[in-house]
BASEMI-193847 format. One line per field, with one value per residue (C-alpha): residue in three letters; x, y, z negated. Coordinates in steps of 0.001 Angstrom, whole numbers, plus 500000, padded with zeros to 6 digits. Layout:
// BASEMI-193847
code c(ALA  ...)
px c(X  ...)
py c(Y  ...)
pz c(Z  ...)
This chain:
// BASEMI-193847
code c(MET  ILE  PRO  LEU  ASN  PHE  TYR  LYS  ASN  LYS  ARG  VAL  GLY  ILE  ILE  GLY  CYS  GLY  LYS  THR  GLY  ALA  SER  VAL  ALA  ASP  ALA  LEU  ILE  ALA  SER  GLY  ALA  GLU  VAL  LYS  VAL  HIS  ASP  ASP  PHE  ALA  ILE  THR  SER  GLY  SER  TYR  GLN  ILE  LEU  ARG  ARG  GLN  ASP  ILE  HIS  GLU  LEU  GLY  ILE  LEU  ILE  VAL  SER  PRO  GLY  ILE  SER  ILE  LEU  TRP  PRO  ASN  THR  HIS  PRO  MET  VAL  HIS  ILE  ALA  ARG  GLU  ASN  SER  ILE  PRO  ILE  LEU  ASN  ASP  VAL  ASP  LEU  PHE  GLN  GLN  HIS  MET  ARG  GLN  LYS  LYS  ASN  ILE  CYS  VAL  THR  GLY  THR  ASN  GLY  LYS  SER  THR  THR  ALA  ALA  LEU  ILE  TYR  HIS  VAL  PHE  ASN  TYR  THR  GLY  LYS  ILE  THR  ASP  LEU  GLY  GLY  ASN  PHE  GLY  ASN  PRO  VAL  LEU  SER  LEU  ALA  PRO  ASP  ALA  ASP  PHE  PHE  ILE  LEU  GLU  LEU  SER  SER  TYR  GLN  LEU  GLU  SER  CYS  ASN  ILE  LEU  GLY  PHE  ASP  THR  ALA  ILE  LEU  LEU  ASN  ILE  THR  PRO  ASP  HIS  LEU  ARG  ARG  HIS  GLY  GLY  ILE  GLU  GLY  TYR  ILE  ASN  SER  LYS  GLN  ARG  ILE  PHE  ALA  ASN  PHE  TYR  GLU  LYS  SER  THR  ALA  ILE  ILE  GLY  VAL  ASP  ASP  GLY  HIS  CYS  PHE  LYS  ILE  PHE  ASN  PHE  LEU  LYS  SER  ILE  ASN  HIS  PRO  CYS  VAL  VAL  PRO  ILE  SER  GLY  LYS  HIS  VAL  PRO  ALA  ALA  GLY  VAL  GLY  TRP  SER  GLU  ASN  LYS  LEU  ILE  ASP  ASN  ARG  LEU  ASN  SER  TYR  GLU  PHE  VAL  CYS  GLU  ARG  ASN  PRO  ILE  LEU  ASP  GLY  ASN  HIS  ASN  ARG  GLN  ASN  ILE  ALA  ALA  ALA  TYR  MET  ALA  CYS  MET  VAL  ASN  GLY  LEU  ASP  ARG  GLU  SER  PHE  CYS  ASN  GLY  LEU  LEU  SER  PHE  LYS  GLY  LEU  GLU  HIS  ARG  GLN  GLU  ILE  VAL  ALA  TYR  LEU  ASP  ASN  VAL  LEU  TYR  VAL  ASN  ASP  SER  LYS  ALA  THR  ASN  ALA  ASP  SER  VAL  GLU  GLN  ALA  LEU  GLU  ARG  PHE  ASP  LYS  ILE  ILE  TRP  ILE  LEU  GLY  GLY  ARG  PRO  LYS  GLU  ASP  SER  ILE  GLU  LYS  LEU  ALA  LYS  TYR  PHE  ASN  LYS  ILE  GLN  PHE  ALA  LEU  LEU  ILE  GLY  GLU  VAL  ALA  GLU  THR  TRP  SER  GLU  LEU  LEU  THR  LYS  TYR  GLY  VAL  LYS  ASN  GLU  ILE  ALA  GLN  THR  LEU  ASP  ILE  ALA  VAL  ARG  ARG  SER  GLY  GLU  ILE  SER  LYS  ILE  TYR  ASN  VAL  ASP  VAL  VAL  LEU  LEU  ALA  PRO  ALA  CYS  ALA  SER  PHE  ASP  GLN  PHE  LYS  ASN  PHE  GLU  GLU  ARG  GLY  ASP  LYS  PHE  LYS  GLN  LEU  ILE  CYS  ALA  GLU  LYS  CYS)
px c(518403  516622  519118  518774  520784  518997  520892  524400  526799  523976  524192  521478  520626  518717  516944  516424  518654  516635  516008  514405  516889  519819  518308  517948  521533  522918  520938  522006  525662  525621  524202  527015  525282  527048  525099  524976  522762  521283  519732  518304  519358  522600  521463  523443  524303  527897  528638  527737  528840  526983  524442  524616  522149  524627  524953  521303  521486  524060  521714  519939  517274  516334  514943  512914  512402  508881  509515  510212  507180  507007  503670  502515  502419  505351  507502  511149  513410  515675  512627  511963  515501  515129  511912  513525  516212  513696  515170  512768  511637  510833  510789  511855  508521  509013  512454  510962  508218  510720  512803  510259  507412  507522  506605  503159  502566  499768  499719  497832  497046  494544  494648  494317  494842  497254  500078  497803  496275  499635  501053  498008  498273  501986  501316  498698  500911  503807  501462  500645  504326  504423  507746  506722  508311  506807  507924  507396  506107  506011  509065  511913  512114  511016  514523  515741  513341  514413  514434  513635  510189  507224  504834  505543  503216  503746  502295  502244  501764  500223  503753  504963  501918  502163  505557  505030  504757  504793  502047  499879  499785  498446  496251  495554  493742  492342  490968  489688  490312  490030  491811  495565  498786  496730  499579  501745  499023  497513  494196  491824  491431  495185  495284  492434  494139  497363  495546  493460  496595  497005  494441  496179  497482  495445  495550  493047  494001  494403  492081  490859  489720  488035  486591  483148  482639  483585  482264  485534  486271  482657  482884  486104  484437  481491  483830  485797  482553  481301  484324  483767  486968  487027  487503  486439  485448  483823  484686  483195  483703  480106  477873  477919  478083  476443  478933  481548  482972  481867  480464  477233  477658  480992  480926  482944  480715  481816  478966  480757  478252  475396  475389  476155  478725  480134  483961  485052  484696  487033  490276  489489  492799  491475  488510  486388  484841  488159  489815  486849  487444  491156  490307  487880  490567  493179  490747  489955  493651  494396  491514  492450  496047  495317  494891  491950  489503  490658  494252  493121  490999  493774  496292  493933  493491  497252  497886  499083  498557  501120  502939  501635  498134  495785  498539  497813  500837  499741  496732  497561  495434  492294  493465  494332  497279  496973  499606  497959  500863  500159  496874  498262  494970  491486  489956  492377  491827  488078  488611  490104  487519  484770  486362  487064  485158  486172  489405  492381  493409  497028  497108  498973  502137  502511  498976  497878  495127  492168  490893  489861  486599  485178  485535  483214  480574  483088  484117  481664  483973  486953  487378  490496  492794  496538  497988  501533  503513  503018  499222  498674  497372  495069  493474  493253  491033  488931  488431  487579  484890  483312  483539  486350  488631  492200  495706  498736  501527  503754  505924  505047  506905  504904  501667  502332  503187  500082  497879  498860  497963  494692  493557  493363  490967  488603  486718  489013  489146  491866  494908  495093  497966  496220  497916  495883  499119  502432  505315  507989  507942  509348  510129  511733  508598  505472  507415  509828  506883  505100  508271  508800  505250  505764  509073  507479  504559  506942  509140  506122  504028  505772)
py c(506334  509682  512517  515443  518038  520941  520147  520130  521863  522449  521478  518937  517229  513947  512626  508876  506447  503351  502165  505437  507739  505854  506130  509903  510228  508176  510109  513467  512499  511192  514561  516505  517638  517939  515500  514892  512285  511858  508564  508089  504440  504815  501972  502799  506462  505552  505312  509011  512295  512752  515539  517139  519580  522422  521795  522377  526162  525696  523587  524676  522020  519199  515889  513684  509950  508474  507368  510948  512867  516578  517247  517598  515666  513578  516211  515165  517564  518223  519280  521892  523240  523377  525370  527781  528384  528648  525586  524103  520570  518088  514323  511929  512211  515989  515510  513054  515532  518358  516412  514201  516618  515780  512130  510787  509464  507349  507476  505092  505326  503836  501844  498513  497304  499948  497517  495157  498050  499623  496252  495489  498835  498254  494741  495920  498755  496339  493848  496507  497322  500674  501720  501810  501613  500909  502087  504245  502630  499312  498035  500434  503981  506582  507941  504450  504189  504204  507802  506712  505306  507083  506201  505900  503933  505125  503635  506342  505801  508231  508837  509941  512084  513781  515317  515788  519429  519551  516999  517715  514151  513306  510414  510005  507025  506832  503347  503386  504749  502755  503570  502938  504633  506803  507403  508788  511088  512219  510438  509547  513117  513469  510146  511193  514522  512785  510434  513094  515113  512877  515201  518451  520872  519193  520851  520920  517575  515606  512687  511752  508141  507495  504383  505150  501990  503610  506749  508673  508364  509026  512392  513231  512302  514583  517412  517175  517135  520174  522247  521250  519354  518610  514838  512882  509245  507092  503396  500545  496867  496435  498238  500359  504041  506730  508146  505729  502211  499245  495739  493974  490380  489327  491837  495057  497878  501247  503613  506927  507979  506326  503719  500611  499190  495718  495654  492185  489564  489402  487480  484606  485246  488673  487533  489593  493072  494714  493248  494204  497770  497421  496186  499078  501575  499977  499928  503610  504542  502636  504220  507833  507116  505896  502113  500293  497922  494792  495337  495924  492769  490614  492092  491530  487847  487298  488990  486500  488571  489531  487631  487781  488907  485912  483954  480269  478414  474788  472468  469398  466711  468631  471771  475062  477030  480792  483462  486825  488303  491738  491791  493955  495450  494159  495660  493836  490573  490946  490436  486986  485992  486895  484665  481468  479077  476524  478294  477710  481333  482236  485801  488222  490261  493905  495358  498481  500851  498713  495565  492223  492566  494355  490974  489189  488530  486166  484288  481480  480614  480086  476449  477267  480286  480170  483355  484641  487696  490539  490619  486872  486912  489909  488512  485006  486427  488279  485218  483081  485646  485058  481289  480829  477918  479174  478534  480760  479498  482612  481933  481235  477933  476571  477876  476148  472868  473042  473938  470640  468724  470587  470254  466483  466983  469672  469953  472508  473949  476588  477399  481182  483409  486796  488466  491710  493076  494585  492130  494124  492187  489054  489920  492713  493216  491453  489978  488176  486890  485598  484003  482237  480907  479510  477930  476297  474959  473409  471987  470456  469442  469564)
pz c(511497  511957  512649  510205  512095  510436  507225  508673  506228  503718  500043  499259  495982  495680  492575  492585  494402  495080  498625  499720  497991  499491  502985  502516  501294  504190  506818  505383  505102  508686  509748  508068  504868  501507  499329  495585  493944  490484  489363  485857  485886  487887  490137  493264  492799  491953  495673  496151  494619  491324  490946  487497  485986  486224  489985  490835  491157  493978  496139  499283  498770  496383  497691  495340  495768  495407  491828  490723  489485  490283  488539  484959  482671  483934  485655  485918  483925  486927  488928  486227  486676  490460  490131  487675  490314  493212  494941  497559  496703  499497  499996  502746  504588  504779  506327  508810  509726  510210  512688  514503  515239  518943  518264  517341  513840  512391  508588  506301  502606  500152  496938  498726  502290  503541  504337  506256  508190  509035  510088  512244  514044  514579  515890  518389  519643  520157  521827  524421  525000  523219  521670  518023  514573  511147  507725  504674  501496  503381  505240  505953  504547  507092  507668  508589  511533  515177  516472  520048  519141  520726  517884  514161  511886  508301  505138  502466  498738  496270  494953  498391  499117  495721  496553  500308  501404  505208  505948  509022  510388  513857  512722  508994  507470  503933  503319  499738  496256  493043  489750  489980  488800  486446  484001  486795  488160  484851  485374  488195  489472  489913  491751  494060  494736  495758  498143  499873  500595  503639  505297  504294  506943  509670  513071  515910  517500  514245  513505  510026  509555  506204  504607  503172  501125  497792  496149  495950  499669  500591  498796  500647  503948  503204  502233  505488  507455  505528  506589  510223  510742  514498  514251  511151  511702  508976  508857  506849  506188  505015  507523  510674  509665  511759  514290  512987  513218  511134  511050  511766  510561  512124  514967  515049  516307  517688  516856  517400  520046  518114  520879  518770  521192  520484  520312  519155  516467  513493  513285  510835  509036  508027  505967  503575  503640  502738  505827  507977  506854  507651  511165  511717  510673  512925  515859  515466  515192  518378  520266  519459  520468  523975  523695  525276  523595  525400  524290  520714  520629  522090  519661  516735  517556  517668  514284  511658  508502  505851  503158  499594  500626  500329  502064  502525  501141  501382  501485  499461  497832  498882  497053  498772  497314  497881  497244  496541  494573  496085  494135  491339  490151  489467  492602  494888  492992  493548  497260  496658  494047  496530  499140  497174  494876  492212  491331  489092  488573  487767  486500  484275  484082  483088  482949  484771  483679  484764  483057  484510  482564  485621  487416  484984  487659  489334  486183  486958  489886  487569  486589  484590  484088  483454  481981  482299  481231  478771  478936  478449  474869  475388  478520  477058  474314  476893  479100  476073  475123  478535  478246  480784  479929  479831  478629  478032  480286  479880  482946  486569  486741  483805  485335  488662  486968  484789  487788  489390  486246  485674  489306  488738  485832  487166  490441  492088  495619  495166  493056  493333  492289  491955  488980  488602  487129  488061  488238  486429  483156  484833  488458  490474  492575  493816  496757  494447  492392  495508  496888  493559  493653  497145  496173  493140  495177  497693  494951  493211  496213  499578)
């Protein structure tokens, strides 16, 4: 747990008491702060003193959890009150930055791939014996990390970056931007603004690592170059950028000095252009933080990947079962549809802002689609319009059972869970959905 000694004897309010809010409350209480908590859903706030609206003017500071919006059009009403009373508003990443400035941090964001990239960096650092900890939006909240680590690998979501004020990270990585969480951020421009905040308050020795395979990030890269930021490195999963790091066929190339130097070949577990970009980002982060190429390459080869991200569950009766439950939007599903052929596709849940219609160029790979959750009827009509055979299964257990039956009828290589939706209509999170899929596969097949 990170010590927050600066807040000893101070009155602190917290809005939101999920996993992150509870970690903030516990760290502050352990440091001697007077803490009160408000939670709209009263999930766990009953174990703390309750923060009421009339208490806000007495606070020295207000801490917001990632789920709490501080910007129009979704500003939380208690944030309004804090602003009216000139109460400073921070989040857990700000508290971490205040108290751990002497330690190095490597921060990763992007619509897709940030967990894999952060985990790969963490794995390579550990492989080389560095004292490192990993957290943020992925894994443990930042205030639950080990204070004696020399390096901190932080995955940061758009929600966290939106409310973060201190910023100024040592190494900041932006992988990609595709439409996501648009309701929260008031549209695509608000979402882009939240993501690019990872580069705010940069100082002379900071490094910016930016994927240039999508238009939004390419514009941000060009902007940072135009203001003469001292260290901006482009990365790509599709080509070798000038003065950057990218790929030629299956070879990672370091072209920072325009010398086209071979680094290593990819880990076969990390397939696809998106993972090539993740590897390039991880390589660059390791290089600017003192690791050598040989250590990176050896660490890369020993990396086993993450659960719920194109995770191979089983290979049975000549059919591969793949858990890609983390694919909660169409862009992340595209990565799996590029990789596989002759697919039974299990999809659906609570839809986000994007539509699967943008994936139409891959529909010829779909032998059959099984739809679950709130969006099932809508997407069944869409797939039918494109000539994709489909069936509404509604629940995951029915979909898994039917996939086994249908795989005996059609020429199928893969049964792919890639929902293109949030899980919240039927599951607590994407992890629970993926775990259920794996349990069902084993129950049916293993």
